[in-house]
C-alpha positions as CSV (number, residue, x, y, z in Angstrom):
1,X,148.3,137.4,140.7
2,X,149.8,135.7,144.6
3,X,150.1,132.4,145.5
4,X,146.6,132.3,146.6
5,X,145.3,133.4,143.5
6,X,147.7,130.8,141.4
7,X,146.3,127.6,143.5
8,X,143.0,129.2,143.0
9,X,143.3,129.6,139.6
10,X,144.7,125.5,139.2
11,X,141.5,124.8,141.1
12,X,139.7,126.2,138.8
13,X,141.4,124.4,135.6
14,X,140.9,121.2,137.8
15,X,137.1,121.4,138.3
16,X,137.4,122.4,134.2
17,X,139.2,119.0,133.4
18,X,137.0,117.4,135.8
19,X,134.0,118.3,133.4
20,X,136.1,118.1,130.0
21,X,136.7,114.2,131.4
22,X,132.9,113.3,132.1
23,X,132.0,114.7,128.6
24,X,134.6,112.5,127.4
25,X,133.1,109.8,129.4
26,X,129.9,110.0,128.6
27,X,130.7,110.7,124.6
28,X,132.6,107.3,125.0
29,X,129.6,105.0,126.6
30,X,127.3,106.9,124.4
31,X,129.7,105.6,121.1
32,X,127.2,102.8,120.6
33,X,124.0,104.3,121.6
34,X,121.4,105.3,118.4
35,X,121.2,108.7,117.8
36,X,123.3,109.9,120.5
37,X,125.3,113.3,120.0
38,X,128.6,114.7,121.3
39,X,129.0,116.4,124.3
40,X,131.7,119.6,123.2
41,X,133.6,121.3,126.4
42,X,134.3,124.6,125.7
43,X,136.6,126.4,128.3
44,X,136.5,130.0,129.1
45,X,138.7,132.3,131.0
46,X,137.1,134.2,133.9
47,X,138.2,137.7,134.8
48,X,138.5,138.8,138.3
49,X,139.1,143.2,137.0
50,X,140.2,145.0,134.6
51,X,141.4,148.7,134.7
52,X,142.0,150.7,131.6
53,X,145.5,150.8,130.2
54,X,146.3,147.8,132.5
55,X,146.2,144.2,131.9
56,X,142.9,142.3,132.9
57,X,143.4,140.6,136.3
58,X,142.9,136.5,135.3
59,X,141.2,134.4,137.7
60,X,140.7,130.9,136.1
61,X,139.0,129.0,134.0
62,X,135.5,128.0,133.1
63,X,133.5,125.4,131.1
64,X,130.0,125.4,129.5
65,X,128.8,122.2,127.5
66,X,127.3,122.0,124.1
67,X,125.6,119.0,122.4
68,X,126.5,118.7,118.7
69,X,123.1,118.0,117.7
70,X,123.2,119.3,114.0
71,X,126.1,117.1,113.2
72,X,124.4,113.9,112.0
73,X,125.5,109.9,112.8
74,X,126.2,107.8,110.1
75,X,123.2,105.7,109.2
76,X,123.0,101.9,109.1
77,X,120.7,99.5,107.7
78,X,119.1,97.2,110.1
79,X,116.7,95.5,108.5
80,X,114.2,95.9,110.7
81,X,111.0,98.0,109.2
82,X,109.9,100.0,111.9
83,X,113.7,101.8,112.2
84,X,113.5,104.9,110.9
85,X,116.8,107.3,109.9
86,X,116.5,110.8,108.6
87,X,119.3,111.2,105.7
88,X,120.1,114.3,106.1
89,X,118.8,117.4,108.0
90,X,116.0,117.4,110.2
91,X,114.0,115.1,113.2
92,X,111.4,112.5,113.8
93,X,108.8,114.1,115.9
94,X,107.4,112.2,118.9
95,X,105.6,112.5,122.1
96,X,105.6,111.1,125.8
97,X,102.3,110.5,125.7
98,X,100.0,107.6,123.3
99,X,97.5,110.7,123.3
100,X,99.4,113.0,122.0
101,X,99.5,115.9,124.9
102,X,100.2,119.0,123.4
103,X,102.7,119.8,125.5
104,X,104.2,116.5,125.3
105,X,106.1,116.7,121.7
106,X,109.9,116.4,121.5
107,X,112.1,116.2,118.6
108,X,114.9,113.1,118.5
109,X,116.8,111.8,115.7
110,X,116.8,107.9,117.8
111,X,114.7,106.1,115.2
112,X,114.1,102.6,116.9
113,X,110.3,102.4,116.9
114,X,108.1,98.8,117.8
115,X,104.9,98.5,118.3
116,X,103.4,98.2,122.7
117,X,100.9,96.3,123.5
118,X,98.2,98.6,121.8
119,X,99.8,98.8,118.2
120,X,101.5,102.4,118.9
121,X,104.9,102.8,117.5
122,X,107.2,103.4,120.3
123,X,111.0,103.4,120.9
124,X,113.4,102.7,123.6
125,X,112.9,105.6,125.2
126,X,109.2,105.3,125.4
127,X,108.3,108.2,122.9
128,X,105.9,107.7,120.9
129,X,106.0,108.5,116.8
130,X,104.1,111.1,115.3
131,X,102.8,111.2,111.9
132,X,99.4,112.1,109.9
133,X,97.0,109.6,109.0
134,X,96.6,109.3,105.4
135,X,94.2,108.3,102.6
136,X,94.8,105.0,100.5
137,X,96.6,107.8,97.9
138,X,98.8,108.6,100.3
139,X,97.5,112.0,101.4
140,X,97.3,113.0,104.9
141,X,93.5,112.8,106.0
142,X,91.7,115.2,109.0
143,X,90.3,112.4,112.0
144,X,87.2,112.9,110.0
145,X,88.2,111.9,106.9
146,X,88.7,114.8,105.1
147,X,92.3,115.7,103.2
148,X,94.4,117.7,104.9
149,X,96.7,120.4,104.2
150,X,100.5,119.3,105.1
151,X,101.5,120.2,108.9
152,X,103.0,123.3,109.6
153,X,102.7,122.9,113.5
154,X,103.1,119.8,116.0
155,X,99.7,119.8,117.1
156,X,98.9,118.7,113.8
157,X,100.4,115.2,114.2
158,X,98.8,112.3,116.0
159,X,100.8,108.8,117.4
160,X,101.3,106.4,114.8
161,X,99.3,103.2,115.2
162,X,99.0,99.5,113.4
163,X,97.0,98.0,115.1
164,X,93.4,97.0,114.1
165,X,94.4,98.2,110.7
166,X,93.4,95.7,107.9
167,X,92.2,96.1,104.3
168,X,88.3,95.2,102.9
169,X,88.0,92.5,100.3
170,X,87.0,93.6,96.6
171,X,84.9,91.2,94.3
172,X,86.9,90.4,90.9
173,X,85.1,92.3,88.2
174,X,87.6,91.8,85.4
175,X,90.0,89.2,84.0
176,X,91.9,88.7,81.5
177,X,92.4,85.4,79.6
178,X,94.5,84.5,76.3
179,X,96.1,81.2,75.7
180,X,97.9,80.1,72.6
181,X,96.1,76.4,71.2
182,X,97.8,73.9,69.5
183,X,96.9,73.8,66.4
184,X,98.0,70.0,66.0
185,X,95.2,69.0,67.5
186,X,92.2,71.4,65.9
187,X,92.3,69.6,62.3
188,X,88.7,68.3,62.3
189,X,89.3,64.9,63.9
190,X,86.2,62.1,63.9
191,X,84.9,61.7,66.5
192,X,85.5,65.0,68.9
193,X,87.4,64.4,72.0
194,X,84.7,63.9,75.0
195,X,86.6,65.6,77.3
196,X,89.1,68.7,77.3
197,X,92.6,68.2,76.1
198,X,93.9,71.6,77.2
199,X,92.4,73.7,81.1
200,X,93.7,76.4,83.0
201,X,92.4,77.3,86.2
202,X,92.2,80.9,87.5
203,X,91.3,82.3,90.8
204,X,88.7,84.9,91.5
205,X,86.9,86.6,94.3
206,X,83.5,86.7,95.4
207,X,81.8,89.4,96.9
208,X,82.2,87.7,100.5
209,X,86.1,87.9,99.7
210,X,86.3,84.7,98.9
211,X,88.6,82.7,96.4
212,X,87.1,80.9,94.1
213,X,88.3,79.7,90.5
214,X,87.2,79.9,86.7
215,X,88.2,76.8,85.1
216,X,88.6,77.7,81.3
217,X,88.6,74.2,79.2
218,X,89.1,73.6,75.5
219,X,88.2,71.3,73.3
220,X,88.5,70.9,69.7
221,X,85.9,70.0,67.6
222,X,85.1,68.4,64.1
223,X,85.9,71.1,62.2
224,X,89.0,72.1,61.6
225,X,90.3,75.1,63.8
226,X,87.6,75.0,66.0
227,X,87.5,74.5,69.3
228,X,84.7,74.9,72.1
229,X,85.6,76.8,74.8
230,X,83.6,76.1,78.5
231,X,84.4,78.1,81.8
232,X,82.9,76.0,84.5
233,X,82.4,78.6,88.1
234,X,83.8,76.5,91.2
235,X,81.1,78.6,93.2
236,X,78.2,76.5,91.1
237,X,80.5,73.3,89.5
238,X,78.8,74.0,86.6
239,X,79.0,76.7,83.3
240,X,78.7,80.0,83.1
241,X,80.3,80.5,79.3
242,X,80.3,78.3,76.7
243,X,81.6,79.4,73.6
244,X,83.1,78.2,69.7
245,X,86.1,79.8,68.5
246,X,87.2,79.8,65.0
247,X,90.6,80.4,63.9
248,X,92.0,81.6,60.6
249,X,94.5,79.3,59.0
250,X,95.7,81.1,55.7
251,X,96.8,84.8,55.2
252,X,97.8,87.8,57.3
253,X,95.7,86.6,60.2
254,X,96.5,83.1,59.9
255,X,96.4,81.9,63.7
256,X,94.5,84.4,65.3
257,X,90.6,84.6,66.4
258,X,88.6,84.6,62.8
259,X,86.0,87.4,62.3
260,X,84.4,85.0,60.0
261,X,82.9,82.7,61.1
262,X,83.2,85.0,64.6
263,X,83.3,83.6,67.7
264,X,79.7,82.4,69.1
265,X,78.1,81.7,72.3
266,X,76.3,78.8,72.5
267,X,73.8,76.8,74.9
268,X,76.1,74.9,77.9
269,X,75.3,71.1,78.7
270,X,75.8,72.3,82.2
271,X,74.7,75.8,83.4
272,X,74.8,77.2,86.1
273,X,72.0,77.8,88.4
274,X,70.4,81.2,87.6
275,X,72.3,80.9,84.7
276,X,72.7,84.3,82.8
277,X,73.2,84.1,79.0
278,X,76.3,85.8,78.4
279,X,77.8,88.1,75.7
280,X,81.4,88.7,73.2
281,X,81.9,92.0,71.7
282,X,84.4,91.1,69.3
283,X,86.0,94.7,68.9
284,X,86.6,94.9,72.5
285,X,87.2,91.3,72.9
286,X,85.3,91.1,76.0
287,X,83.2,88.4,77.5
288,X,80.5,89.1,79.8
289,X,80.0,86.2,82.2
290,X,77.8,86.1,85.6
291,X,78.2,83.6,88.2
292,X,75.9,81.7,90.2
293,X,75.8,84.3,93.3
294,X,75.1,86.9,90.3
295,X,78.9,88.2,90.0
296,X,79.4,89.9,86.8
297,X,83.2,89.6,85.4
298,X,84.0,90.9,82.1
299,X,86.7,88.7,80.4
300,X,89.0,90.1,78.1
301,X,89.8,87.0,75.2
302,X,91.1,89.3,73.0
303,X,89.3,91.0,69.8
304,X,88.8,88.9,66.6
305,X,91.8,89.2,64.5
306,X,93.9,90.3,66.8
307,X,97.3,89.1,67.7
308,X,97.0,90.0,71.7
309,X,93.7,87.6,71.8
310,X,93.3,83.8,71.6
311,X,95.9,82.4,68.9
312,X,96.2,79.0,67.7
313,X,99.8,78.2,66.4
314,X,101.9,75.4,66.2
315,X,103.7,74.5,69.5
316,X,102.4,73.4,72.9
317,X,99.1,74.9,74.9
318,X,100.7,78.1,76.5
319,X,98.8,80.3,78.6
320,X,100.1,84.2,77.5
321,X,98.4,86.5,79.7
322,X,96.3,86.0,83.2
323,X,95.0,88.8,85.4
324,X,92.5,89.3,87.5
325,X,91.2,91.9,89.9
326,X,89.6,91.7,93.2
327,X,91.4,90.4,96.5
328,X,90.3,88.5,99.9
329,X,90.0,90.2,103.2
330,X,93.8,91.3,104.2
331,X,95.2,91.5,107.9
332,X,98.5,93.7,108.5
333,X,101.3,91.3,107.8
334,X,103.9,93.8,107.5
335,X,105.0,97.8,108.0
336,X,107.6,99.7,106.6
337,X,108.7,103.5,105.7
338,X,109.8,105.2,102.3
339,X,112.4,107.9,101.6
340,X,109.1,110.4,101.1
341,X,108.1,109.6,104.9
342,X,104.9,107.1,103.8
343,X,104.0,104.5,106.3
344,X,103.1,101.7,103.9
345,X,101.2,98.7,105.1
346,X,100.8,95.9,103.5
347,X,98.5,92.9,103.5
348,X,98.1,89.7,103.7
349,X,96.0,89.3,100.7
350,X,99.0,91.1,99.1
351,X,97.7,94.3,98.8
352,X,99.4,97.6,100.3
353,X,98.0,100.8,101.5
354,X,100.2,103.7,102.8
355,X,98.7,104.8,106.1
356,X,100.6,107.6,107.6
357,X,102.6,110.5,106.6
358,X,105.9,111.5,108.6
359,X,107.5,114.8,108.6
360,X,110.7,116.1,109.4
361,X,111.3,119.1,111.4
362,X,113.3,121.2,111.3
363,X,114.6,124.4,113.4
364,X,116.7,127.4,113.2
365,X,119.3,126.7,115.7
366,X,119.6,122.6,116.1
367,X,122.6,123.0,118.7
368,X,120.2,125.6,121.0
369,X,117.8,123.0,121.3
370,X,117.3,121.6,125.1
371,X,118.6,117.9,125.6
372,X,116.1,115.5,127.9
373,X,116.7,111.9,128.6
374,X,116.3,109.5,125.5
375,X,118.4,111.0,123.1
376,X,115.4,113.8,122.6
377,X,115.1,117.4,122.1
378,X,112.9,120.3,123.5
379,X,111.8,123.5,121.8
380,X,113.7,126.6,123.5
381,X,114.4,130.0,122.4
382,X,117.2,129.2,121.7
383,X,116.8,126.5,119.1
384,X,113.6,128.6,117.7
385,X,110.0,127.5,116.6
386,X,109.8,123.9,114.8
387,X,108.7,124.1,111.3
388,X,107.4,120.3,109.7
389,X,108.4,119.5,106.1
390,X,107.4,116.4,104.1
391,X,110.7,114.1,103.5
392,X,113.1,115.6,101.3
393,X,111.8,118.6,100.3
394,X,112.7,122.3,100.9
395,X,116.2,121.8,104.1
396,X,114.7,118.6,105.0
397,X,117.0,115.2,104.5
398,X,114.6,111.9,103.7
399,X,113.4,109.2,105.9
400,X,114.8,106.0,105.4
401,X,113.2,102.4,106.8
402,X,114.9,100.1,108.0
403,X,117.7,101.7,108.9
404,X,119.4,103.8,112.2
405,X,121.3,106.7,112.5
406,X,124.4,105.9,115.0
407,X,126.3,108.5,117.5
408,X,128.4,111.4,115.7
409,X,131.3,110.4,118.1
410,X,134.4,110.1,117.0
411,X,136.2,107.4,119.5
412,X,139.6,108.3,118.3
413,X,139.1,111.8,118.9
414,X,137.7,111.3,122.1
415,X,140.6,109.0,123.2
416,X,143.0,112.1,122.3
417,X,140.9,114.3,124.4
418,X,141.5,111.7,127.2
419,X,145.0,112.1,126.9
420,X,145.3,115.2,126.8
421,X,142.4,115.9,129.7
422,X,144.7,114.1,131.7
423,X,147.4,115.9,131.2
424,X,145.9,118.8,131.9
425,X,144.6,117.8,135.0
426,X,148.1,116.6,135.9
427,X,149.5,120.4,135.1
428,X,146.6,121.9,137.4
429,X,147.4,119.8,140.6
430,X,151.4,120.3,139.8
431,X,150.6,123.9,140.1
432,X,148.5,123.6,143.3
433,X,151.9,121.4,144.7
434,X,154.2,124.0,143.6
435,X,152.1,126.9,145.3
436,X,151.4,124.9,148.3
437,X,155.6,124.3,148.9
438,X,155.7,128.5,147.7
439,X,153.1,129.2,150.5
440,X,155.3,126.7,153.0
441,X,158.4,129.0,152.4
442,X,156.8,131.8,153.6
443,X,155.2,130.2,156.9
444,X,159.3,129.1,156.9
445,X,159.9,133.3,157.6
446,X,158.6,133.6,161.1
447,X,160.5,130.9,162.4
């Protein structure tokens, strides 16, 4: 190789180290960026020509840059419900447009999403999160509401939108109420108390989702071990059921609702409008009542001779079980993402419901993806076609809500590479200086 050739080789070395320095600079700058992938500089030797049996003529160095997409970064909790990280392999699917154009699908691991003005979940780069709408059971559905199969390609997805998500009210149809009545008060005192000695309010929801209450009132009678139970409805201020409860005082069934005499329905002193006589099944323990609005509620007060129903033991008045179905109208309060990719909405009425299914995209060669602005990637011939998996299925990682994947940059490695690049750059510069001095010697030969 000539002196000029050595100089040209050193110049190519300067160019190569400049590329390496640029990549190192990008890595250091992106080390705190969500989902950033390390840029690796690969050096390659250029050969000017070769002859069989003769050493090849080397012509310097060139470089290529490869993003280390396949190596995940560390997952860190953020506490923000709409942040999403993938534990393991795979990518979230995003789209450059909220309307999910077919040519706008991209893959990303930058999962910092927030609702925009229209309720679409969009990340800081302006890419919209993609998923499949679900029914109340969490099954993906089509836009017409039919149950859909697991998505196999990107075009089956749509933008995740959390605007106008609500849950309808449901009226109360069943309730459970059991309590222990104090035996010390049911001794048959004459006259009997004129006002209830114990009472408890239990909420229920009417057909419009309005919260109402049933007030359970208990008054001991002049007969020992006997109580009157009166149930008042707040919707009418009147009684929907009045019963006489008898309790056994001896034997194996002491303290339990007596089957002889069994609880009996009696006429209330202040019946509700449109009063319907309630019924009680001593075998199932179900008391069927009808409110003033003709709403039917099945109340489980317990069967006779059963320890799981109403009881009368020494001690204080204590409710042992209160349950009621039904709910008020619920507006969206928060959303959360589970490890299975389900986006679940929580509502102001305390209910929850899955609304979207997120899929994890896998490609045969993640390092072959084409990087685009915003820490996203487009498919290429080198990456292969994307296949969608349910999180945690097959090779796909799981999703983690309230967390983000950091960059996969190791700062200590980058600083070490920075020093090595500086030394190599200086050495190439020294070669150029030396070559220039040698050329100067040649020039003096003509003087």
